[in-house]
C-alpha positions in Angstrom: 0.0 0.0 0.0 1.3 3.5 -0.9 2.0 5.6 2.1 -0.8 8.3 2.2 1.8 10.8 3.1 2.8 11.0 -0.6 -0.7 12.0 -1.6 -0.8 15.0 0.7 -1.2 18.4 -0.9 1.4 20.3 1.1 4.7 21.2 -0.5 7.6 18.9 0.4 11.4 19.2 -0.1 11.0 16.6 -2.9 8.6 19.0 -4.6 11.3 21.7 -4.5 13.8 19.2 -5.9 11.4 18.3 -8.8 11.0 22.0 -9.6 14.8 22.5 -9.6 15.3 19.5 -11.9 12.7 21.1 -14.3 14.3 24.5 -14.2 17.9 23.4 -14.3 18.0 19.9 -16.0 21.3 18.1 -15.9 22.6 14.7 -16.8 22.0 12.0 -14.2 24.3 9.0 -13.7 23.6 5.6 -12.3 20.3 3.9 -11.6 18.2 6.5 -9.8 15.3 4.1 -9.1 17.7 1.6 -7.5 19.3 4.3 -5.4 15.9 5.4 -4.0 14.7 1.9 -3.5 17.9 0.8 -1.7 17.7 3.9 0.5 14.1 3.0 1.4 15.3 -0.6 2.2 18.0 0.7 4.6 15.6 3.2 6.2 13.0 0.5 6.8 15.5 -1.9 8.3 16.5 0.8 10.8 13.3 2.7 11.5 10.4 0.5 10.2 11.6 -3.2 10.5 8.0 -4.4 10.4 7.9 -3.4 6.7 10.8 -5.7 5.7 10.2 -9.2 4.6 13.5 -11.1 4.7 11.9 -14.2 3.2 10.5 -12.7 0.0 13.1 -9.9 -0.2 10.5 -7.2 -0.3 9.7 -3.9 1.5 6.1 -2.8 2.1 5.2 0.6 0.9 6.3 2.7 -2.1 8.7 0.0 -3.4 6.7 -3.0 -2.5 7.0 -4.3 -6.1 10.7 -3.6 -6.5 12.8 -6.7 -7.0 15.6 -6.6 -4.5 18.3 -9.2 -4.5 19.7 -11.3 -1.7 22.9 -9.2 -2.1 20.9 -6.0 -1.6 19.5 -7.3 1.7 22.9 -8.5 2.9 24.5 -5.2 2.2 21.7 -3.3 3.9 22.0 -5.6 7.0 25.8 -4.9 7.2 25.1 -1.1 6.9 22.5 -1.3 9.7 25.1 -3.1 11.8 27.5 -0.2 11.3 24.8 2.2 12.3 23.9 0.3 15.5 27.5 0.0 16.5 27.8 3.8 16.7 26.9 4.8 20.3 25.3 8.1 19.3 23.2 6.5 16.5 22.1 3.7 18.8 21.1 6.2 21.5 19.2 8.3 19.0 17.4 5.3 17.7 16.3 4.4 21.2 14.8 7.8 21.8 13.4 8.7 18.4 10.0 8.7 16.8 10.4 7.1 13.4 8.9 8.4 10.2 7.1 11.3 12.1 5.3 13.8 9.9 5.5 17.6 10.4 3.1 20.0 8.7 2.7 23.7 8.7 0.0 25.7 6.9 1.4 29.0 8.2 5.0 28.8 7.1 6.7 32.1 6.3 9.5 32.1 3.7 11.6 35.2 3.1 13.6 35.7 -0.1 15.4 39.0 -0.8 13.3 40.6 2.0 10.1 39.5 0.3 8.0 37.4 2.7 5.4 34.9 1.3 3.7 31.6 2.1 3.1 28.5 -0.1 -0.7 28.2 -0.4 -0.9 24.5 0.2 1.4 24.6 3.2 4.5 22.6 3.7 5.4 19.2 5.0 8.2 16.8 5.8 8.7 13.2 7.0 11.5 12.5 9.4 13.7 9.3 9.6 14.4 10.2 13.2 12.8 12.9 15.4 13.7 13.2 19.1 11.3 15.9 20.4 12.7 16.0 23.9 16.2 16.7 22.5 14.6 19.2 20.0 16.6 17.3 17.4 16.1 15.3 14.2 18.2 13.1 11.9 18.3 11.7 8.4 19.9 8.4 7.3 21.5 8.3 3.9 23.1 5.4 2.0 26.0 6.8 0.1 28.8 5.7 -2.3 31.2 7.9 -0.3 34.2 6.2 1.2 35.4 9.0 3.5 33.9 11.8 5.6 35.1 14.4 3.0 33.4 12.6 0.2 30.2 12.3 2.2 30.2 16.1 2.9 30.7 16.7 -0.9 27.8 14.3 -1.7 25.6 16.1 0.8 26.3 19.4 -1.0 25.7 17.9 -4.4 22.4 16.3 -3.5 21.1 19.4 -1.5 20.9 17.5 1.8 21.7 20.7 3.7 18.6 22.4 2.1 16.4 19.5 3.2 17.7 19.6 6.8 17.1 23.4 7.1 13.6 22.8 5.6 12.8 20.1 8.2 14.3 22.0 11.1 12.2 25.1 10.3 8.9 23.2 9.7 9.2 21.4 13.1 11.1 24.1 14.9 14.1 21.9 15.9 17.4 23.5 16.8 19.7 20.6 16.0 20.0 18.0 13.3 22.3 15.1 12.3 23.0 13.9 8.8 24.1 10.3 9.0 25.7 8.6 6.0 26.5 4.9 5.7 28.8 3.8 2.9 27.6 1.2 0.5 31.3 0.7 -0.4 33.0 0.0 2.9 30.1 0.4 5.5 31.8 3.3 7.2 29.5 5.7 9.1 29.7 9.4 8.7 28.0 12.2 10.7 27.4 15.8 10.0 25.9 17.8 12.9 23.9 20.9 12.0 22.8 23.6 14.5 20.3 26.4 13.9 22.2 29.5 12.9 25.4 27.8 11.9 27.0 27.8 8.5 25.4 24.7 7.1 21.9 25.6 8.4 22.2 29.1 6.9 23.4 27.6 3.6 20.6 25.2 3.4 18.0 27.8 4.4 19.1 30.2 1.7 18.7 27.4 -0.8 15.2 26.5 0.2 14.2 30.2 0.4 15.3 30.8 -3.2 13.7 27.6 -4.5 10.6 28.2 -2.4 10.3 31.6 -4.1 10.5 30.1 -7.5 7.9 27.5 -6.5 5.6 30.3 -5.3 6.2 32.3 -8.5 5.9 29.5 -11.1 3.6 27.0 -9.4 1.4 28.8 -6.8 0.7 31.8 -9.0 0.2 29.8 -12.2 -2.3 27.5 -10.4 -4.1 30.5 -9.1 
């Protein structure tokens, strides 16, 4: 069954990404569907294990018909082990709400001193949200083999934009990007704090793209 979250009308970070791809098309490399499907498999193993069927090699939800291999499952299991061996990740997992949804229908965005709101509101869905810590987290599978490569990948894929978007919708002050390498199963962490360089960088990105969404989608629809 498709997660009803994806049928909601509020604007998500993925909607902003789709607009960016439309406005600034560029070549893509590798199997994009596989990357998304494998990322979902890893997320589910860590945050929604009830969705994972180890016998049929399937994952309930958006990719329930995707044909995973036994090698995919073995790799995801090894990556989960790396995650759970990290003391911070293990502690966060024990405290977090998984796949929690945050929605705002009164979300101000400012771009070049112009304040506006997206008419449908905004939304996000967390991998990890620890409300009592006022902190969230996102788990990413990555081809990066080092911390530096993961940081570069986060910039390339606009992960800092997504983290500022999530933080502002929920009102959290801290966030953790967690990468797990598909190549060597190394674990990487990038902490983000409200007001720091990475947060401000990501916020500026969503403010600019949010303005273009308001201009090209909201106003056109109206």
